[in-house]
N, C-alpha and C positions, 0 to 999 in steps of 0.2 A: 500527531499521527496516531492511528488507533492501535490498541493492543489487539491480540487475536481474539476471535469470537469465543465466548464462553457459554454461559448458561442463561436461558430465557427466564429461569426461576429467580434470577437476581439481576434485573436490568440495571444498567449504568446510565445515569443521565449524561447526555453529551456535554463535553466541555468545549465551550465555544472558542477557547484559545489554544486548544491542542487538537487540531482538526481530525487526526486519524485514530483516536483512542476508542471508538465507540463499540466495536464489536467484541470487546474482551469478554463481557459477561453474557454471551449469547449461545455459542455452540461448542465450546471448548474443543480446540482443534489439535491437530497435527503431531507428529513426528515419529520417526522410527529409529531403528537401531543403527545400522551402519551408514556412514556418510562417505562421500567421496574424499579421498585423501586430498588435502589442499594446503597450500602454504598459509602462514599467518600474516599478520600485519594489516595495514590499512593504507589505501590510496585515496586521498581526498579529492583528487581532480581539481576542478576550479568551479566554485559555486558562484553563479551570477555573472559570468562574462557577458558583456554587451554583445548584441547581434553583430556578426561579422568579425569579432575579435577572437584571437586564438584562445581556445578553452583548455587545451592540454598540449603538452609537448611530447618528446620521446621520439617516436618513429615518424616525425613530421607533425605539422600543425593540424590541430582539430579546430574547426570553426563551428560555432553555433548560430543558427538563424531562428528568430522568432517569427511565427506566422499566425494568421487567423484563417481558418478553413470553414467555409459555410457548409453545414451538414443538413439543414432543414429550411424549408420555405414557409411552412405554416405549423407552428409559429417559426419566425426566422431565428435560427440558432447558428452561431459561429463558435468554433472551439479554439482555445489557445493551444498552439503546437510549437514545440521546440525541436529543432532538427540539427543534430551534430554530424558533421561530415569531415573526412580527411581525404585529400586527393590521393587516388591510387588504391583506396580500400577495396578488398576483394571478398570480404566476408559477407554473410547474409545480412540484410537489413533487419534490425531489431526494433520493435515497437513496444513501448512501455506504458502501462496504465497504473495509476496510483490507487491506493486503497481509499476507504471511506473518508471523505473530508480532505484528502490530499489533492495536489495538483502537479503539473509537470515539473515544477521546480524541485520536488523532493528527489528527483533523479539527477540533480546537478552535479553530483559526485560520481555515481556509478556510470552515467551515460558517457561522459567524456573518456572514462577509462575503457569502456567497451568500444568507443569510437576509434581506438587505435587500430582496430581490425574491421569494424563494421560501421555502416551508417546507422545512427540511432535516432529514433523519433519518440518523443514523450508527449502524451496528450493529456490535457485537463478535461475530464468528462464534463458534460453540461452540468451546470449548477455550482461549479467550483473554480477557484482561481480566477483567471481573466476570461473564462468562457462565459457564454450567455446563460441566463438562469430563468427560463420560463416558469411561471408559477403553476403548480399542479391543480388547475381548476377542474371541477366536475367530479374527479375521483382523487383519492389521497395520493396515488402514485402516478397519475397521468403525466406523460412526457419523461418518466424516469424508470419505466420498466426495463428489465435486462434486454428485452428484444429491441427496444428503442436505442439503448446504449450500444448494442451490437451493430445496429444500422448506422449509427454515428461513426463507429470505427470503420466500417466499410466505406463510408463517404470520404473519410480522410484518406484512406489508402487509395481510393479511386482518384481523388484530386491530386495526390502526390505521385501518381503513376506507379504505385508499389503493387506489383502483381502477386508476389509470394514473399511472406515475411515470417520471422520468428516473433511470436507474441509473448511478452512478459507481463504478468500482473501481480500486484501486491494485494493481499488480503481479499476484500470482496471483489476485486477485479478478476479473481479466478472464475467467477460466474460468466463474465464477458468473454474470457478466453474459451471456456468450454462451449458456450453457445455459438460463438463465431466459428470455432473449429468444426463444430458439428454441422453447421449450415453452409459453410464455405470452405470445405476441405482443400479445394484447389488453390486457396489463397494462403495456406498455412504450411510453413516448412518445419515449424517446431513450436513448443509451448514451454514457458518457464513459469511455474507456480511458485510465487514468492510468499511463503508463509500464509497460504490460503487454507480454507476448510473444505472438507469433502462435500458437505451439504449444510448450508446455513439454516435450513429448516429443522434440523435434528439436534437434540440435546447431546451434550458431550457425555462420555462414559465416566461417571463419577464413582463407579464401583459400589453403588448403593449408599454412598455417603452424601451428606448435605454440606454445602459450603458454609463456613462459619460466618455469622452475622456480626460484623464489627465495623462501625462507622469510620474508624481510622484507616481501614483498608480501602474505603471508597475514594475514588479520585477526587481531589479538591475541585470545587467549582469557582469560576472567576467571579470576583465581586466588583463593585464599582471602581475601586482603586486600581484594579488590574486592567481597566480599559481607559484610564485617564490619558494614556499616551502610548505610542507604539513601543517605546522602551519598557513601559510597565507591562505591556502584553508579552513582550519577549521575556522579561524577567519572570513572569508568572509561568510561562511555558518551560523555561529552564529549570524552575524549581520542581517540576513534575516529570522531568525527562532524565533518563539515565545519563546520557551524554548530549551535549548540544553541539550541533554541527552547522557549518555554513549552509548546507542544503536544507536543513530544517528551518533555519531563519529565512531563507529565500522563499520556502514554501509558505511560511507564516505571513511574510510581507505581501505575497500575492493573494492571501486569503482574507486580508482585512481592508477596510475602508477607513481612511484617515479623514476625520471631520475638520471643519474650519477652525475649531477651538483646540485641535491637536489630539482630541480623544479618538478612540478607534472602536469599530464594531466589525464583526465578521461580515463579509460581503455575501455569504450564502444565507438567504432567508431561512428561518426555522422550518417553514412548511416544505421547502425544497430539500433540506437535510433529512427531514422526516420521510419524505417521499423516497429518496435514494435508499435510506436505511431500511424502510419497510419493504420496498421492492426487492432489495438484495436478500433480505432474510425471509422472503416469501417465495424465493425461486429455488427449485430443486433441480440441479443439473443432470443432464443425460450424457453419460460418458461413453455410451455404446457407439455413438457416431464419431468419436474422436479417434483419429488414426495417426496423427502426427507424433513424432518422437517427443517425449516430455521429460522435463526435469522438475523434480519436486524439492524445493528448499524449505526447510522447517527450522523454527527456532524453539529452544527449550530454555525457559528461565531457570536459573540455579539458585538464586538468592533474592532477598527483598529488593535489592537495587534493580534487578531485572524485571520484577513484577510490580513492586510498590515503591518506586524511586522517591516518592514524596514523604515517606515515613521518616520521622526524626528520631534519632537515638538520644537517650536510651529508651527502649520499649518497655512498657509494663509487661508483666508475666502473661496476662491474658492475650494481649496483642501479639506478643512473640509467638505464643502457641497457635493462635488463629492464623497468623501469617504462614507459619510452617505447615499447618494443615491445608491451607488454601493452595500453597505451592505444590504440595504432594498430590492433591486431587487434580490440580490444573495440569501437571506434567503427565499424569496417567491419561487424562482425556486427550491431550495433545498427541501422545504416542499412538493411541488407538485411532484417532482421526486421521493421522498421517498415513498409517498403514492402510486404512480404507481408501484413501486417495491414490496411493501408489498402486494398490491392487486394481482399482477401477480403471486406471490409465494403462495398466499392463506395462509398467516401465521399471527397468532396473536402475534408473538414474535418479539418485536422491542425494541430497546434502543435508545433514543434520548438524545444526550449530548449537552447542550447549553453552550455557552461561552468557546469554545475550537477550536482547529485548526486541519485541515485535516492532517497536517504533523506529529504532535506529540501527538495526542490524545491517542494513544496506550500506551504512557508513562504517560502523565499528568493525564489521567483518567483510568489508568490501573485497579484499584480496582473495578470500576463499570463495565468495560468490562469483567473482570474476573468473577465477580459474575453473570453477565448476561449469560455467556457461561456455567457456572456451574449450573445455574438454569434450563437449557434446559434438556428435556428428548429426547434423540436421538433414532432413530429407531434401 
């Protein structure tokens, strides 16, 4: 899964076995001062329960159903949709969208926890997971513009008969939330921005400093040995992730194609991933039309494990200094960007999570995220 966007001046080559890491070095994002008071701990839910099987217990059984929903005829595109329900739920329906490279399975922990009160639907956008992946012919971003992804979202809501929902989006999915809420305000009860950026077209606030250039801080790239089997791909992802969770593994399994010889490759073609990335980072959101109550959740890395989990100890003196400088610049930019997002949304509702990672905070800090969402009063 991708780290938060950082700086265009230092692009990060996508890692094909860690689907959501890509926006870290583009627009340095988010976070602000006070967060909502929340309890600690973690609720893992159930990652990967088969369709129709109970996915969580507690206040009754939660059932998850896998669906395919057709959203386009030319080209024909159907999306992977996971739908968690518990009989007797009275809370608002919550629809979740993954960040760059992610798919519906990355919510396999948070979604069943939320489903104790609400129906929860997670969608794999076109190009990822088990959703269809039309190739972007004629233009570099064709079929993957934010406007198209927003239309896909509306098609899913229409097909499922969901008239008004709470939308939650991780990372670049914030673009889709803002676009949809501005163009279809009657369909939106609330918005949950899960570690997204104010504007992916803008540089982060570095305070006049340059990011240190050190190859050891760059995310490792997968080699041939890392694709020789599914287990090798999982091991590679684990080495570069702060914590490894069932939901991350489920996300990875839906993101790869296993060949007849047992080797694997990502099932999202390079030109499709580039199209989504380019379109997302070329879209400047208009918050003026957003009227729904909003919650802004922000993560702040506090140490190397949060930002550079692949670094091996002991570090040489230069790398230790470079990592510390990078972390300080990164945090500054995140704080500034988060404040901009909160101001643009005119919301008092924010949750700032320190000492965590953009990739796995939904699992590591699930209890706090869950409480913040349940704290909200939606329209």
